[in-house]
mmCIF file of the C-alpha atoms, coordinates in Angstrom:
data_MODEL
# 
_entry.id   MODEL 
# 
loop_
_atom_site.group_PDB 
_atom_site.id 
_atom_site.type_symbol 
_atom_site.label_atom_id 
_atom_site.label_alt_id 
_atom_site.label_comp_id 
_atom_site.label_asym_id 
_atom_site.label_entity_id 
_atom_site.label_seq_id 
_atom_site.pdbx_PDB_ins_code 
_atom_site.Cartn_x 
_atom_site.Cartn_y 
_atom_site.Cartn_z 
_atom_site.occupancy 
_atom_site.B_iso_or_equiv 
_atom_site.pdbx_formal_charge 
_atom_site.auth_seq_id 
_atom_site.auth_comp_id 
_atom_site.auth_asym_id 
_atom_site.auth_atom_id 
_atom_site.pdbx_PDB_model_num 
ATOM 1   C CA . MET A 1 1   ? -135.568 -256.427 -38.182 1.00 0.00 ? 1   MET A CA 1 
ATOM 2   C CA . LYS A 1 2   ? -132.546 -257.892 -36.404 1.00 0.00 ? 2   LYS A CA 1 
ATOM 3   C CA . ALA A 1 3   ? -132.836 -255.201 -33.728 1.00 0.00 ? 3   ALA A CA 1 
ATOM 4   C CA . VAL A 1 4   ? -136.458 -256.152 -33.015 1.00 0.00 ? 4   VAL A CA 1 
ATOM 5   C CA . VAL A 1 5   ? -135.521 -259.823 -32.690 1.00 0.00 ? 5   VAL A CA 1 
ATOM 6   C CA . ARG A 1 6   ? -132.618 -258.974 -30.353 1.00 0.00 ? 6   ARG A CA 1 
ATOM 7   C CA . PHE A 1 7   ? -134.845 -256.737 -28.217 1.00 0.00 ? 7   PHE A CA 1 
ATOM 8   C CA . SER A 1 8   ? -137.495 -259.468 -28.020 1.00 0.00 ? 8   SER A CA 1 
ATOM 9   C CA . ILE A 1 9   ? -134.946 -262.071 -26.917 1.00 0.00 ? 9   ILE A CA 1 
ATOM 10  C CA . ILE A 1 10  ? -133.503 -259.734 -24.251 1.00 0.00 ? 10  ILE A CA 1 
ATOM 11  C CA . ALA A 1 11  ? -136.986 -258.850 -23.001 1.00 0.00 ? 11  ALA A CA 1 
ATOM 12  C CA . LEU A 1 12  ? -137.988 -262.514 -22.758 1.00 0.00 ? 12  LEU A CA 1 
ATOM 13  C CA . CYS A 1 13  ? -134.775 -263.320 -20.868 1.00 0.00 ? 13  CYS A CA 1 
ATOM 14  C CA . ALA A 1 14  ? -135.412 -260.450 -18.434 1.00 0.00 ? 14  ALA A CA 1 
ATOM 15  C CA . ILE A 1 15  ? -138.970 -261.631 -17.830 1.00 0.00 ? 15  ILE A CA 1 
ATOM 16  C CA . ALA A 1 16  ? -137.778 -265.191 -17.277 1.00 0.00 ? 16  ALA A CA 1 
ATOM 17  C CA . ILE A 1 17  ? -135.163 -264.028 -14.742 1.00 0.00 ? 17  ILE A CA 1 
ATOM 18  C CA . LEU A 1 18  ? -137.700 -261.893 -12.856 1.00 0.00 ? 18  LEU A CA 1 
ATOM 19  C CA . CYS A 1 19  ? -140.215 -264.739 -12.768 1.00 0.00 ? 19  CYS A CA 1 
ATOM 20  C CA . THR A 1 20  ? -137.552 -267.143 -11.520 1.00 0.00 ? 20  THR A CA 1 
ATOM 21  C CA . PHE A 1 21  ? -135.949 -264.977 -8.833  1.00 0.00 ? 21  PHE A CA 1 
ATOM 22  C CA . GLY A 1 22  ? -138.820 -262.619 -8.075  1.00 0.00 ? 22  GLY A CA 1 
ATOM 23  C CA . PHE A 1 23  ? -139.250 -258.889 -8.394  1.00 0.00 ? 23  PHE A CA 1 
ATOM 24  C CA . PRO A 1 24  ? -137.046 -256.683 -6.204  1.00 0.00 ? 24  PRO A CA 1 
ATOM 25  C CA . VAL A 1 25  ? -139.148 -255.257 -3.371  1.00 0.00 ? 25  VAL A CA 1 
ATOM 26  C CA . ASN A 1 26  ? -138.205 -252.688 -0.736  1.00 0.00 ? 26  ASN A CA 1 
ATOM 27  C CA . ALA A 1 27  ? -141.439 -252.944 1.258   1.00 0.00 ? 27  ALA A CA 1 
ATOM 28  C CA . VAL A 1 28  ? -141.419 -253.331 5.025   1.00 0.00 ? 28  VAL A CA 1 
ATOM 29  C CA . ASN A 1 29  ? -143.849 -255.449 6.983   1.00 0.00 ? 29  ASN A CA 1 
ATOM 30  C CA . ALA A 1 30  ? -146.197 -253.383 9.132   1.00 0.00 ? 30  ALA A CA 1 
ATOM 31  C CA . ASN A 1 31  ? -145.059 -255.432 12.146  1.00 0.00 ? 31  ASN A CA 1 
ATOM 32  C CA . GLU A 1 32  ? -141.462 -254.267 11.610  1.00 0.00 ? 32  GLU A CA 1 
ATOM 33  C CA . LEU A 1 33  ? -142.292 -250.549 11.843  1.00 0.00 ? 33  LEU A CA 1 
ATOM 34  C CA . PRO A 1 34  ? -141.542 -248.723 15.104  1.00 0.00 ? 34  PRO A CA 1 
ATOM 35  C CA . LYS A 1 35  ? -144.495 -248.160 17.406  1.00 0.00 ? 35  LYS A CA 1 
ATOM 36  C CA . THR A 1 36  ? -145.549 -244.519 17.673  1.00 0.00 ? 36  THR A CA 1 
ATOM 37  C CA . ASN A 1 37  ? -148.440 -242.800 19.390  1.00 0.00 ? 37  ASN A CA 1 
ATOM 38  C CA . VAL A 1 38  ? -149.075 -239.469 17.718  1.00 0.00 ? 38  VAL A CA 1 
ATOM 39  C CA . ILE A 1 39  ? -152.839 -239.442 18.183  1.00 0.00 ? 39  ILE A CA 1 
ATOM 40  C CA . LYS A 1 40  ? -153.848 -236.797 20.680  1.00 0.00 ? 40  LYS A CA 1 
ATOM 41  C CA . ILE A 1 41  ? -157.441 -236.455 21.854  1.00 0.00 ? 41  ILE A CA 1 
ATOM 42  C CA . ASP A 1 42  ? -157.206 -232.887 23.145  1.00 0.00 ? 42  ASP A CA 1 
ATOM 43  C CA . SER A 1 43  ? -156.268 -230.596 20.265  1.00 0.00 ? 43  SER A CA 1 
ATOM 44  C CA . SER A 1 44  ? -157.139 -227.436 22.185  1.00 0.00 ? 44  SER A CA 1 
ATOM 45  C CA . THR A 1 45  ? -153.603 -227.222 23.602  1.00 0.00 ? 45  THR A CA 1 
ATOM 46  C CA . ILE A 1 46  ? -150.196 -227.392 21.947  1.00 0.00 ? 46  ILE A CA 1 
ATOM 47  C CA . ASP A 1 47  ? -147.773 -230.048 23.149  1.00 0.00 ? 47  ASP A CA 1 
ATOM 48  C CA . LEU A 1 48  ? -144.447 -228.212 23.257  1.00 0.00 ? 48  LEU A CA 1 
ATOM 49  C CA . ASN A 1 49  ? -142.460 -231.455 23.107  1.00 0.00 ? 49  ASN A CA 1 
ATOM 50  C CA . ASN A 1 50  ? -144.182 -233.012 20.078  1.00 0.00 ? 50  ASN A CA 1 
ATOM 51  C CA . SER A 1 51  ? -146.304 -230.518 18.124  1.00 0.00 ? 51  SER A CA 1 
ATOM 52  C CA . ASN A 1 52  ? -145.655 -229.578 14.525  1.00 0.00 ? 52  ASN A CA 1 
ATOM 53  C CA . ILE A 1 53  ? -144.661 -226.015 13.609  1.00 0.00 ? 53  ILE A CA 1 
ATOM 54  C CA . ASN A 1 54  ? -148.106 -225.510 12.040  1.00 0.00 ? 54  ASN A CA 1 
ATOM 55  C CA . ALA A 1 55  ? -149.775 -225.902 15.449  1.00 0.00 ? 55  ALA A CA 1 
ATOM 56  C CA . PHE A 1 56  ? -148.292 -222.547 16.464  1.00 0.00 ? 56  PHE A CA 1 
ATOM 57  C CA . LYS A 1 57  ? -150.444 -220.794 13.842  1.00 0.00 ? 57  LYS A CA 1 
ATOM 58  C CA . LYS A 1 58  ? -153.293 -221.014 16.381  1.00 0.00 ? 58  LYS A CA 1 
ATOM 59  C CA . ILE A 1 59  ? -151.631 -218.416 18.612  1.00 0.00 ? 59  ILE A CA 1 
ATOM 60  C CA . SER A 1 60  ? -150.955 -214.923 17.333  1.00 0.00 ? 60  SER A CA 1 
ATOM 61  C CA . GLY A 1 61  ? -147.263 -214.030 17.254  1.00 0.00 ? 61  GLY A CA 1 
ATOM 62  C CA . PHE A 1 62  ? -145.884 -217.579 17.590  1.00 0.00 ? 62  PHE A CA 1 
ATOM 63  C CA . TYR A 1 63  ? -145.662 -218.643 13.957  1.00 0.00 ? 63  TYR A CA 1 
ATOM 64  C CA . PRO A 1 64  ? -143.040 -219.061 12.560  1.00 0.00 ? 64  PRO A CA 1 
ATOM 65  C CA . THR A 1 65  ? -140.204 -217.533 14.612  1.00 0.00 ? 65  THR A CA 1 
ATOM 66  C CA . LEU A 1 66  ? -141.208 -218.234 18.209  1.00 0.00 ? 66  LEU A CA 1 
ATOM 67  C CA . GLY A 1 67  ? -142.620 -221.628 17.254  1.00 0.00 ? 67  GLY A CA 1 
ATOM 68  C CA . ARG A 1 68  ? -139.308 -222.551 15.614  1.00 0.00 ? 68  ARG A CA 1 
ATOM 69  C CA . ILE A 1 69  ? -137.381 -221.478 18.728  1.00 0.00 ? 69  ILE A CA 1 
ATOM 70  C CA . LEU A 1 70  ? -139.644 -223.589 20.952  1.00 0.00 ? 70  LEU A CA 1 
ATOM 71  C CA . ILE A 1 71  ? -139.244 -226.647 18.707  1.00 0.00 ? 71  ILE A CA 1 
ATOM 72  C CA . GLN A 1 72  ? -135.467 -226.294 18.444  1.00 0.00 ? 72  GLN A CA 1 
ATOM 73  C CA . ASN A 1 73  ? -134.987 -226.153 22.213  1.00 0.00 ? 73  ASN A CA 1 
ATOM 74  C CA . ALA A 1 74  ? -137.320 -229.013 23.145  1.00 0.00 ? 74  ALA A CA 1 
ATOM 75  C CA . PRO A 1 75  ? -137.740 -231.231 25.105  1.00 0.00 ? 75  PRO A CA 1 
ATOM 76  C CA . TYR A 1 76  ? -139.020 -229.487 28.202  1.00 0.00 ? 76  TYR A CA 1 
ATOM 77  C CA . SER A 1 77  ? -140.051 -230.812 31.581  1.00 0.00 ? 77  SER A CA 1 
ATOM 78  C CA . SER A 1 78  ? -141.805 -227.650 32.776  1.00 0.00 ? 78  SER A CA 1 
ATOM 79  C CA . LEU A 1 79  ? -142.860 -224.203 31.613  1.00 0.00 ? 79  LEU A CA 1 
ATOM 80  C CA . ASP A 1 80  ? -139.868 -222.804 33.503  1.00 0.00 ? 80  ASP A CA 1 
ATOM 81  C CA . ASP A 1 81  ? -137.614 -224.683 31.073  1.00 0.00 ? 81  ASP A CA 1 
ATOM 82  C CA . VAL A 1 82  ? -139.384 -222.915 28.213  1.00 0.00 ? 82  VAL A CA 1 
ATOM 83  C CA . LEU A 1 83  ? -138.990 -219.498 29.802  1.00 0.00 ? 83  LEU A CA 1 
ATOM 84  C CA . ASN A 1 84  ? -135.272 -220.107 30.403  1.00 0.00 ? 84  ASN A CA 1 
ATOM 85  C CA . ILE A 1 85  ? -134.393 -220.600 26.727  1.00 0.00 ? 85  ILE A CA 1 
ATOM 86  C CA . ALA A 1 86  ? -131.209 -218.660 26.001  1.00 0.00 ? 86  ALA A CA 1 
ATOM 87  C CA . GLY A 1 87  ? -131.786 -215.742 23.647  1.00 0.00 ? 87  GLY A CA 1 
ATOM 88  C CA . LEU A 1 88  ? -135.496 -215.194 24.305  1.00 0.00 ? 88  LEU A CA 1 
ATOM 89  C CA . THR A 1 89  ? -136.413 -211.544 24.461  1.00 0.00 ? 89  THR A CA 1 
ATOM 90  C CA . GLU A 1 90  ? -138.549 -210.214 27.301  1.00 0.00 ? 90  GLU A CA 1 
ATOM 91  C CA . ALA A 1 91  ? -141.406 -209.718 24.846  1.00 0.00 ? 91  ALA A CA 1 
ATOM 92  C CA . GLN A 1 92  ? -141.179 -213.365 23.758  1.00 0.00 ? 92  GLN A CA 1 
ATOM 93  C CA . GLN A 1 93  ? -141.064 -214.545 27.376  1.00 0.00 ? 93  GLN A CA 1 
ATOM 94  C CA . GLN A 1 94  ? -144.125 -212.429 28.164  1.00 0.00 ? 94  GLN A CA 1 
ATOM 95  C CA . LYS A 1 95  ? -145.956 -213.838 25.136  1.00 0.00 ? 95  LYS A CA 1 
ATOM 96  C CA . ILE A 1 96  ? -145.237 -217.378 26.375  1.00 0.00 ? 96  ILE A CA 1 
ATOM 97  C CA . LYS A 1 97  ? -146.439 -216.484 29.909  1.00 0.00 ? 97  LYS A CA 1 
ATOM 98  C CA . ASP A 1 98  ? -149.619 -214.894 28.538  1.00 0.00 ? 98  ASP A CA 1 
ATOM 99  C CA . ASN A 1 99  ? -150.441 -218.043 26.584  1.00 0.00 ? 99  ASN A CA 1 
ATOM 100 C CA . ALA A 1 100 ? -149.292 -220.622 29.149  1.00 0.00 ? 100 ALA A CA 1 
ATOM 101 C CA . ASP A 1 101 ? -152.791 -222.074 29.392  1.00 0.00 ? 101 ASP A CA 1 
ATOM 102 C CA . LYS A 1 102 ? -152.612 -223.027 25.682  1.00 0.00 ? 102 LYS A CA 1 
ATOM 103 C CA . PHE A 1 103 ? -149.585 -225.292 26.164  1.00 0.00 ? 103 PHE A CA 1 
ATOM 104 C CA . THR A 1 104 ? -149.113 -228.773 27.532  1.00 0.00 ? 104 THR A CA 1 
ATOM 105 C CA . LEU A 1 105 ? -146.123 -231.074 27.919  1.00 0.00 ? 105 LEU A CA 1 
ATOM 106 C CA . PHE A 1 106 ? -146.116 -234.764 27.035  1.00 0.00 ? 106 PHE A CA 1 
ATOM 107 C CA . GLN A 1 107 ? -143.207 -237.185 26.950  1.00 0.00 ? 107 GLN A CA 1 
ATOM 108 C CA . PRO A 1 108 ? -141.147 -236.481 23.803  1.00 0.00 ? 108 PRO A CA 1 
ATOM 109 C CA . ASP A 1 109 ? -141.667 -238.836 20.870  1.00 0.00 ? 109 ASP A CA 1 
ATOM 110 C CA . ASN A 1 110 ? -138.296 -239.060 19.117  1.00 0.00 ? 110 ASN A CA 1 
ATOM 111 C CA . SER A 1 111 ? -139.857 -240.435 15.946  1.00 0.00 ? 111 SER A CA 1 
ATOM 112 C CA . LEU A 1 112 ? -141.333 -236.984 15.223  1.00 0.00 ? 112 LEU A CA 1 
ATOM 113 C CA . ASN A 1 113 ? -138.081 -235.021 14.916  1.00 0.00 ? 113 ASN A CA 1 
ATOM 114 C CA . ARG A 1 114 ? -138.243 -234.135 11.221  1.00 0.00 ? 114 ARG A CA 1 
ATOM 115 C CA . GLU A 1 115 ? -142.026 -234.064 11.151  1.00 0.00 ? 115 GLU A CA 1 
ATOM 116 C CA . ARG A 1 116 ? -142.106 -231.260 13.690  1.00 0.00 ? 116 ARG A CA 1 
ATOM 117 C CA . TYR A 1 117 ? -140.796 -228.877 11.036  1.00 0.00 ? 117 TYR A CA 1 
ATOM 118 C CA . ASN A 1 118 ? -142.341 -230.391 7.937   1.00 0.00 ? 118 ASN A CA 1 
ATOM 119 C CA . ASN A 1 119 ? -145.152 -232.899 8.014   1.00 0.00 ? 119 ASN A CA 1 
ATOM 120 C CA . SER A 1 120 ? -145.200 -233.363 4.243   1.00 0.00 ? 120 SER A CA 1 
ATOM 121 C CA . LEU A 1 121 ? -147.887 -230.802 3.556   1.00 0.00 ? 121 LEU A CA 1 
ATOM 122 C CA . TYR A 1 122 ? -146.877 -229.365 0.214   1.00 0.00 ? 122 TYR A CA 1 
ATOM 123 C CA . ARG A 1 123 ? -148.622 -226.977 -2.129  1.00 0.00 ? 123 ARG A CA 1 
ATOM 124 C CA . LEU A 1 124 ? -148.744 -228.114 -5.720  1.00 0.00 ? 124 LEU A CA 1 
# 
């Protein structure tokens, strides 16, 4: 019985402290978040500077290895930069040339670094 009384007193004190000083909150105002523009109207091409690894599934032979190489070596300013990646085989270079019309280059968005590899799509 004494334990129940002690627990009740401690619980009431904790509630009183939280009501007096407020609940701890780690939320951020929406106005404080960095501005990003990840919405792209034309999804028929892959932006080599910003696209997620999953975008390379659209093109045969790019996912996952060649897509990973392209992401790791970004940003690019031209297709020539892409073709000059150190370590690309001739077959990989030819595959990039053959599919050049499926790529585009936009200004890099640095807020997407981690999301380019994993955009939180998990299987449960």
